[in-house]
N, C-alpha and C positions, 0 to 999 in steps of 0.2 A: 512448511518452513525448510529452509536450507539445511543440507547436511554438511559436516566440515569438509567432505571431500570435493564439493563442488567449488568451482572457481568463484571468487568474490570480486565483483567489480569495484573499483576505485569509488569512494563515496560521492565524489562530483558527478561521476557518469550516472549514478543512480538517480539523481534528481534531475536529469536531463531528459526531456521527452524523445526518445529515439525516433518514433514516428515523425515527430515535426521536423527533426533534423533532416530525415531521409526526404520529406517533401520538399523542404527548402533547397537542398542540394540538388536533388531530382529534378526539380523544377527549373534551377537555374541552368543545369547542364541540358536539359530538354529544349530550353529557349535558345541556348547557344547552339544547339545542334540545328534547329529549324532556321535560325539566323544564318548560320553557315551553309545550309542547304540552298537557301535562296540567293546567297552570295557566291554560290559555286565555288565553295571551298570544302573539297570531298573528305581531307583527313579531319578536319575540326568536325565536320558533319556527322562521320561515323563515331568519333569519340562521343560527341553529344548525344546521339542516338543510342549507342551501345553502353554508356554508363548512366545516362539521364533517365531514360525511359524505365530500366529495371529499378534504379533507386527511387523514382517517383512511385513505381508500383508497390515496392517494399515499404516505402513511407506510408503509403495508404493502407497497406495490410497491417502494418504496426499501430497506425493511428486507430483503426477499427477495433483492434484488440487491446487497446490500452486501458488500463485501470490507473487513474491519476492518484497522487499521494493523498493521504487523509490530512486534512488541515488540522493545525494546532488551535485549539479552542481559546488559549490564552498563552502568553509568553511565560517560559519557565522563570520563576524567581531566582536570584543568585543563592539564596539559601537551600532551595531545592537542588540547583546544580552542585552544590557542595556535598549533598547526601547522595548524589548519584553512584557513589562507591558501594552503596548499601544494594544497588539494584542487583538482582539475580540474573543469570544468563538468559532465563526466558523472558524477563522484562526487556532487557537489552535488545534481544532479538525481535521480539515484537515491535518495539520502538523503531527499529532500523528498518524492518519490513514493511510497515504500514506507512511510513513517511518517504517511500520512494515509489517510483512508477513501476508497475508490474504489467505483464503482458499475458493474455489468455486466460485471465481470470475474471469471474463475474463480480466476486466481492472480495474485500480483504479477510483474511483468516477463513477462507472458504473451507478448507480442509479440517480446521478446528471446529467450525461450526456443524459441519456434517458428522463429524465423529461425536460431538456433544447432543446431536440430534435435536438442535435447536431450529426446527423447521423440517417438513416433511420433503420439500424439493427446494432447489436452489432459489427458485423465485420467491419462496416463503423465508429464506434465511434473513436474519438482521442485518442491515447494512451499517457498516462503521462509518460514522459521519464526523467524528472529532476525537481528538486525544489531547490530553494534558497531564502534566506531572505536579504533584503537590506533596506536602508532608502531613501525615497522619500519625499522631503520637510519635513525633520525632523519628518517623520511618519513611523511606522513600515510597512513593506510591504512583503508579501508572494508571490513569483513569481512561477507560475507553467508553465513548458515547456512542450508542447504537439506536438507529431508527428501527423499531421493532413492531410494525403494524400487525404482522401475522403470527408472532409468538406472543402470547399473553403473560402478563407480569407473573401470574401464578406458575407458569412453567419455568421461568427464570428461578423463581424462589426455589422451586422443587429441585433444581440443579445445582444448587450451591455447592454441595458436597462433591459432586461429579466435577465441577468446575475447578474446586481447590485440588482434587486429585490430578485433573488434567494438565493444570499450569505448574505442577511440580512441587518439589520441596521449597521451604522457606517463604512460601507465598500464602497469604491469607486473603480470601475473597470477601468483598463488600458490594452488595447491590444497592441502587438507589434509582427511584423513578422520579427524575425532575418534572416530567409532564406526561400525559398520556401518549402511549406509544414510544417512548422514549426511555432507554435503560442506560444508566452508567454503571459499568463493571469496573470496580477498582482493585487492582492488583497491588496489595500491601506487602512490601518486603518484611520479613520477620527477622532479618539478619541483624 
């Protein structure tokens, strides 16, 4: 998770796949460069090659390292939006981080899963497949849905106290197993 010293990108840029942008712009400039080469236009040819090919390669690299945002499982009802003021800084940070593109990470919340020892290796870590917000006992709750084929339900239950301590003050943890190999981790604000 980000520290306050790191620069924050504007919200709109966090939701745009930079790899895709690099691919599109790089492809266009590369095609223009090839067209200019065959049309014997040396200046445009050089600009197309010198900018187009590096952008294309950079876009490919970003696309290969891209982790897309976690989808919302359901729309947030207006009454829940009104209670977002109860959300803790941890809940806000998790919601913002998992709903944007990430680069160079294998799974969302990987550092947290590693510190909580939910899986021996990164291939065994649960994968965050959905997120939604709801009210429980009139308190804002952020629910994270994990696909957890390699981490048994009993291990999740054993980690409830550790999860509560990890996610910080003013948060109560609730676990639910909606189906086999799926786990819902609810972060309930106690504010």
